[in-house]
N, C-alpha and C positions, 0 to 999 in steps of 0.2 A: 273046365268046370267053373261055375260062378257061384259065389255066395252072396245072397241078397238079404239085407236086414232093413226093415222099415220100422222105425220107432216114432210113436206120437208123443211129443213133449209139448204141452200147452197148445199153441196154435200152429206150431211148425212140425214138419215131417222131415226125417232124414232117410235117405236111401243110400246104402253102402254096397258097392259091388267090387269084387276082386277075383282074380284068377287064383284058384287054389294052388299053392306051391310057388306062386310068383314072388319074386324078390322086391317088386315095386310096391309102392304104397297103394292102399285101397282108394277108390274114387268115391268121394262123398258129396252128395247133392242135398242141401238143406233148403227147404222152401216153405212158404205159407200158401196153403191151397187157395187158388183163385187169383194169386198175385204173380205177374210175370217177373222173371229175374234173368240176369245174364249169367251164363256158365261157360266153361271151356270144355270142349270135347276132349277127353283124355287120350283118345286114339290118334287124333291129328292136330290137336292144339287150336282148332277152329272155334271162334266165338259163336255162341248160340243163344237164342232166346228160349227160356224154359218156362213152362206153365204146368202146374200140377193141379188136378181137380179131383175131389172126392165125389165119386159117382153114386156110391151106396155104402152101407155099413162095412162091407168087405171088398169093395172095388175102388181102385185108384187108377186114374188115367193121367199119363204124363205126355207132354208134347214138347219136342225140341225142334226148333227151326233154325237152320244155318243162316247166318247173316250174309254169307258170301256165295254159297253154292246153290241157294234156293232149294235145299233138300229139307223135308220135314219128316220126323220120326214120331209116330204115335204109339205108345205102349199102354195096353190095358192090363192092369194087375188084378187078378182075382185071388184073394187070399182065402185059405180054408185050413182046417185043423192039421192037415198033412203037409202044407207048404203053400205054393202059389202056382197059378197058371198064368203065363204072360204071353199075350198076343202082340206082335210088333208089325206095324205097317210102315213102310218106307216109301215116301211119295216124292218124286222128283218133278220139278216144274217142266211143263211142256211134254210130259210122257203120259201116254194113255193108261198103261198098266202100272199097278203098284206091286211092290215086293212085300210078301207077308211071311211071317214065321210064327211058330207056336212053341213055347218052352214050358216044361213042367219042372218045377223046382221043389225038391223034397226037403222038409224041415229036418234039421239035424241038431240033436242036443249036444251042447259043448261041455 
């Protein structure tokens, strides 16, 4: 299970993800929409270029491109009063088909 928190504070946005019950720290990505930044993939330690874009009042798109394996991950986050729906596309260079997934995340009051 994953907990996702997106908070808007001035011009920057933070997305926090963590596995419920995990003993490791949460992964936090803070960015300014429209500005590319360097991040580290928490799963494999690989350096990535990250770009977040606000597509609409409740839609956010994030793009992470690996600097070594030429793999691109595009996530489209659609927020609603009940949580978020996230569509992920995984694109590998020189491969015809892409891998896609869809997640529904339910808002939980703490």
